[in-house]
C-alpha positions in Angstrom: 131.4 -161.7 -142.9 129.0 -164.7 -143.4 125.6 -163.6 -144.6 122.3 -165.3 -144.2 121.7 -165.3 -148.0 123.8 -165.0 -151.1 121.3 -163.1 -153.2 123.3 -159.8 -153.2 125.9 -159.1 -155.9 129.1 -157.2 -155.4 127.8 -154.5 -157.8 125.6 -152.8 -155.2 126.6 -149.9 -153.0 125.9 -151.6 -149.7 126.7 -155.1 -150.7 128.2 -157.0 -147.8 126.5 -154.8 -145.1 124.2 -156.6 -142.7 121.6 -154.5 -141.0 119.5 -155.6 -137.9 116.3 -153.8 -138.3 114.1 -153.2 -135.2 112.1 -150.3 -136.8 108.4 -149.8 -137.1 105.7 -147.9 -138.8 107.2 -145.4 -141.4 110.3 -143.6 -140.3 112.7 -146.3 -139.6 111.3 -148.8 -142.1 111.9 -146.3 -144.9 115.5 -145.9 -143.8 116.1 -149.6 -144.0 114.1 -149.9 -147.2 116.7 -147.5 -148.7 119.5 -149.7 -147.3 117.9 -152.9 -148.7 117.4 -151.3 -152.1 121.1 -150.4 -152.1 122.1 -154.0 -151.6 122.3 -154.4 -147.8 121.0 -157.5 -146.2 118.3 -156.3 -143.9 117.0 -158.6 -141.2 113.8 -157.2 -139.8 113.0 -158.3 -136.3 109.4 -158.0 -135.2 107.7 -158.8 -131.9 106.1 -162.2 -131.9 102.7 -160.6 -132.6 104.2 -158.3 -135.3 105.0 -154.6 -135.6 102.2 -152.0 -135.4 101.7 -151.6 -139.1 101.2 -155.3 -139.5 98.8 -155.5 -136.5 96.7 -152.5 -138.0 96.3 -154.5 -141.2 94.8 -157.4 -139.2 92.4 -155.2 -137.4 91.2 -153.7 -140.7 90.7 -157.2 -142.1 93.3 -157.1 -144.8 96.9 -156.9 -145.9 98.8 -153.7 -145.4 100.1 -151.8 -148.5 102.4 -149.6 -146.4 103.9 -152.8 -144.9 104.4 -154.2 -148.4 105.9 -150.9 -149.6 108.4 -150.3 -146.9 109.6 -153.9 -146.2 110.4 -155.4 -149.6 113.8 -157.1 -149.9 114.0 -157.7 -146.2 114.3 -160.9 -144.3 111.6 -161.1 -141.6 112.1 -162.8 -138.2 110.3 -162.7 -134.8 112.0 -162.3 -131.4 110.9 -161.4 -127.9 113.5 -159.0 -126.7 112.0 -159.0 -123.2 113.0 -162.6 -122.7 116.5 -163.6 -121.4 117.0 -166.0 -124.3 115.8 -163.5 -126.9 118.4 -161.0 -125.5 121.1 -163.6 -125.8 120.1 -164.4 -129.5 120.0 -160.7 -130.3 123.5 -160.1 -128.9 124.8 -163.0 -131.0 123.3 -161.4 -134.1 124.8 -158.0 -133.2 128.3 -159.5 -133.1 127.8 -160.5 -136.7 126.2 -157.2 -137.9 127.3 -153.9 -139.3 124.3 -151.8 -138.4 121.4 -151.9 -135.9 118.6 -149.4 -136.3 115.6 -148.7 -134.1 113.0 -146.0 -133.7 111.7 -146.7 -130.3 111.1 -144.0 -127.7 114.3 -142.8 -126.0 115.5 -145.2 -123.3 113.6 -148.3 -124.4 116.7 -150.2 -125.6 118.6 -149.2 -122.5 115.8 -150.6 -120.2 116.1 -153.8 -122.2 119.8 -153.9 -121.5 120.4 -153.5 -125.2 121.4 -149.9 -125.6 124.3 -148.3 -127.4 126.9 -148.7 -124.8 126.1 -152.5 -124.3 126.0 -153.2 -128.0 129.1 -151.1 -128.8 131.1 -153.1 -126.2 130.0 -156.3 -127.9 130.9 -155.0 -131.4 133.0 -151.9 -131.5 132.5 -151.6 -135.4 128.7 -151.5 -135.0 126.8 -148.5 -136.3 123.8 -147.9 -134.1 121.0 -145.7 -135.6 118.2 -144.3 -133.6 115.2 -142.2 -134.8 113.1 -140.3 -132.3 110.6 -137.5 -132.1 112.7 -134.9 -130.2 116.1 -136.5 -129.8 117.7 -138.6 -127.1 118.7 -135.6 -125.0 117.1 -132.3 -123.9 114.0 -131.5 -121.8 111.6 -132.7 -124.5 113.2 -136.1 -125.2 110.4 -138.1 -123.6 107.5 -136.4 -125.3 105.6 -138.9 -127.4 105.8 -138.3 -131.1 103.9 -139.2 -134.3 104.1 -137.5 -137.7 101.2 -135.2 -137.1 102.3 -134.2 -133.6 105.7 -133.3 -135.0 104.0 -131.3 -137.8 102.3 -129.4 -135.0 105.3 -128.9 -132.7 107.7 -128.0 -135.5 105.6 -125.2 -136.9 104.6 -126.9 -140.1 100.9 -126.9 -139.3 101.0 -123.3 -138.2 101.9 -122.2 -141.9 99.7 -124.8 -143.6 96.1 -123.8 -144.6 94.3 -120.7 -145.6 94.7 -117.4 -143.8 91.0 -117.5 -142.6 91.1 -121.2 -141.7 92.6 -123.5 -139.0 96.1 -124.9 -139.1 96.2 -128.0 -141.3 98.5 -131.0 -141.3 100.0 -132.2 -144.6 98.0 -134.9 -146.2 101.2 -137.0 -146.5 103.4 -138.3 -143.7 106.1 -135.8 -144.6 108.1 -135.8 -141.3 108.2 -139.6 -141.0 109.7 -140.0 -144.4 112.0 -136.9 -144.2 113.5 -138.1 -141.0 113.8 -141.6 -142.5 115.9 -140.2 -145.2 118.1 -138.4 -142.7 118.5 -141.6 -140.7 119.6 -143.4 -143.8 122.1 -140.6 -144.6 123.5 -140.5 -141.0 124.1 -144.3 -141.0 125.7 -144.3 -144.5 127.9 -141.4 -143.4 129.0 -143.4 -140.3 129.6 -146.5 -142.5 131.9 -144.4 -144.7 133.8 -143.1 -141.7 134.3 -146.7 -140.4 136.2 -147.5 -143.6 138.9 -145.3 -142.2 138.6 -145.7 -138.5 137.2 -149.2 -138.0 135.0 -147.8 -135.3 131.3 -147.7 -135.0 129.1 -144.6 -134.1 125.9 -143.8 -132.4 123.8 -141.9 -135.0 120.6 -140.2 -134.0 117.9 -138.2 -135.9 115.2 -136.2 -134.4 112.0 -135.8 -136.4 111.4 -132.2 -135.1 114.9 -131.2 -136.2 114.6 -132.6 -139.7 111.3 -130.7 -140.1 112.6 -127.3 -139.1 114.7 -126.5 -142.2 111.7 -127.0 -144.4 110.3 -123.6 -143.0 113.1 -121.5 -144.5 110.8 -119.3 -146.6 108.4 -118.9 -143.7 111.0 -118.0 -141.2 112.4 -115.5 -143.8 109.0 -113.8 -143.9 108.9 -113.7 -140.0 112.4 -112.0 -140.0 111.3 -109.5 -142.6 108.2 -108.6 -140.6 110.3 -107.9 -137.5 109.0 -110.8 -135.5 105.3 -110.4 -136.4 103.9 -113.8 -137.1 102.5 -113.7 -140.6 99.1 -115.2 -141.5 98.9 -118.6 -143.3 99.2 -118.0 -147.1 97.4 -121.1 -148.4 99.0 -122.1 -151.7 100.9 -118.9 -152.2 104.7 -118.6 -151.7 105.6 -119.2 -148.1 107.6 -115.9 -147.9 105.0 -114.0 -150.1 107.9 -113.1 -152.3 106.7 -114.4 -155.7 103.6 -113.8 -157.8 102.0 -115.5 -159.5 102.7 -118.6 -157.3 99.7 -120.6 -156.4 97.3 -123.4 -157.4 94.6 -122.2 -159.9 91.3 -123.6 -160.9 91.3 -125.2 -164.3 88.3 -126.3 -166.5 88.6 -129.8 -165.2 90.5 -129.5 -161.9 93.5 -127.4 -160.7 97.0 -126.6 -161.8 100.0 -125.2 -159.9 101.8 -122.4 -161.6 105.1 -120.7 -160.3 106.6 -117.6 -161.7 110.1 -117.6 -160.3 111.8 -115.1 -162.8 110.6 -112.1 -165.0 111.2 -114.4 -168.0 108.6 -116.8 -166.6 106.1 -114.0 -166.3 106.7 -112.9 -169.9 106.3 -116.5 -171.0 103.0 -116.7 -169.1 101.7 -113.6 -170.9 102.8 -115.1 -174.2 100.9 -118.3 -173.4 97.8 -116.2 -172.6 98.2 -114.0 -175.7 98.4 -110.9 -173.5 101.9 -109.6 -174.3 100.4 -106.2 -174.2 100.3 -106.4 -170.4 104.0 -106.6 -170.1 104.2 -102.9 -169.5 101.2 -102.6 -167.1 102.6 -101.1 -164.0 100.6 -103.4 -161.8 102.3 -106.4 -163.3 105.5 -105.1 -164.6 107.8 -106.6 -161.9 107.6 -109.2 -159.3 107.5 -106.6 -156.6 104.4 -104.9 -158.1 102.8 -108.3 -158.8 103.2 -109.1 -155.1 101.9 -105.8 -154.1 98.8 -106.5 -156.3 98.7 -110.3 -155.5 95.0 -110.6 -155.4 94.6 -108.9 -158.8 97.5 -110.9 -160.1 96.0 -114.3 -159.0 92.6 -113.3 -160.3 94.0 -112.4 -163.7 95.8 -115.8 -164.0 92.9 -117.8 -162.7 90.5 -116.0 -165.2 92.7 -117.5 -167.9 93.2 -121.1 -166.3 89.5 -121.6 -165.7 88.9 -121.6 -169.5 91.3 -124.5 -170.2 91.7 -128.2 -169.1 94.8 -129.2 -167.1 96.4 -131.0 -170.0 96.2 -128.0 -172.3 97.6 -125.6 -169.6 100.4 -128.0 -168.9 101.2 -128.2 -172.7 101.2 -124.4 -172.9 103.6 -124.2 -169.9 106.0 -126.6 -171.7 105.7 -124.8 -175.0 106.2 -121.3 -173.6 108.6 -122.1 -170.7 107.2 -121.6 -167.3 106.9 -124.0 -164.3 103.5 -125.6 -164.0 101.9 -129.0 -163.2 98.5 -130.3 -162.9 97.2 -131.3 -159.5 96.9 -135.1 -160.1 95.0 -137.7 -158.3 96.7 -140.7 -156.6 95.6 -143.0 -159.4 97.1 -140.6 -162.0 100.4 -140.6 -160.2 100.5 -144.3 -159.7 100.1 -144.8 -163.4 102.6 -142.0 -164.4 104.3 -143.2 -167.6 107.4 -141.2 -166.8 108.0 -142.7 -163.3 107.3 -146.3 -164.7 109.7 -145.7 -167.5 112.5 -144.7 -165.1 111.8 -147.6 -162.8 110.8 -145.3 -160.0 107.4 -147.2 -159.8 106.7 -150.7 -160.8 103.7 -153.0 -161.0 104.4 -155.9 -158.7 102.6 -159.0 -157.8 102.6 -159.1 -154.0 102.2 -162.4 -152.2 99.2 -161.1 -150.2 98.0 -157.9 -151.9 98.1 -159.1 -155.5 99.0 -156.6 -158.2 100.1 -153.3 -156.7 102.3 -150.3 -157.6 105.5 -150.1 -155.5 108.2 -147.5 -155.3 111.9 -148.0 -156.0 114.6 -146.2 -154.1 114.8 -142.6 -155.3 118.6 -142.9 -154.9 120.0 -144.1 -158.2 123.6 -145.1 -158.4 124.6 -145.3 -162.0 126.5 -148.4 -163.0 125.4 -150.3 -159.9 122.9 -153.1 -160.1 119.3 -152.4 -159.1 117.9 -154.8 -156.5 115.1 -156.8 -157.9 112.0 -156.4 -155.7 111.1 -159.3 -153.4 107.8 -159.3 -151.4 107.8 -158.0 -147.9 108.2 -161.0 -145.4 105.3 -162.6 -143.7 105.6 -162.6 -139.9 108.5 -164.8 -138.9 108.9 -166.0 -142.5 112.8 -166.3 -142.2 113.1 -167.6 -138.7 114.4 -171.0 -139.9 116.8 -169.3 -142.3 118.3 -166.8 -139.9 118.3 -168.8 -136.7 118.9 -172.2 -138.3 121.4 -171.4 -141.1 122.9 -168.1 -139.7 123.0 -168.8 -136.0 123.3 -172.6 -136.4 120.2 -173.6 -134.2 118.7 -177.1 -135.0 115.0 -177.7 -135.6 114.5 -179.0 -132.0 115.9 -175.8 -130.6 113.7 -173.7 -132.8 110.6 -175.6 -131.8 111.5 -175.0 -128.1 112.1 -171.3 -128.6 108.7 -171.0 -130.4 107.0 -172.9 -127.6 108.6 -170.6 -125.0 107.4 -167.5 -126.9 111.0 -166.4 -127.7 110.4 -166.4 -131.5 
């Protein structure tokens, strides 16, 4: 296949794969970010005015860090898919592509005359990926969805927060990115199958369905309580099956401590210098510690309050029990470990200046890592894709721009 650029080496897992990317906001762009970082050539198509994340940045008066994070290493073009000529150009690209991916509401592409059946007929080898809130079938398929509404509908919010407080959403966009990872996995799975069958697939991911398995411990507690819905447990174990297991106050912030085994508990007592309590019947086993969970947590926090986070973390490493300081975003962004592994990098973005950007968490040992290239400006690669790839001359491109097609 002829590609629009020759910047990809053969020593990348998805080298030679061309992806047409119609995605927007977080879910879909993260899936295609992972593809780009695995060596695929990703051509991001935006409406003539830009995708919502780009438009939001203009409204706030600045460049968008999420846009920069999720769209590095992609080629950026504009195309009006509502125009007849735009549809023709899109279909021409589809015949040269391996993957098309979108996260519009169900039925949008069909109404444009560009749905799975049409595109599959044009290119039987095409992998078509779609990410939606509730799936492309079923009675709820047309419900509008965003990360927070799926956190609500999936049950995540119902188990998040303190027992005496309201349901809370996660501070992070968990479902968007979780479903983006699933969308990536589904498409790559279909690409693997295609090596044997030479046939494309329709791959769909529902945000709600990717969220549900994260509730395993909470569902387990519901089952244990014979269907009685348990109260929210705050920072404690979702199934109330482990203690200590919570976030505890430190002298300079907070620290998370987990006791998953009896050995961990003995090690915590050793770090405290309270080995004498190993035979205390209230704390002797995990079962009794859970039965006396308020006393257990109070006992641990009376100790953690006396020490700073760094010292508590050092003690956890020395004595052997899981713990981590609750860190601020600047602390995480400057984490020496993540920078040493290449998971984070300082990068000079064309619009934002010096920023911290993430790499793909998927590391294929022995394969080349894709060097980060700034996310494209709106329509930055129109000339390259439409001119060099589709063979349109300058006069044709100017006419398409004047007509609002690109």
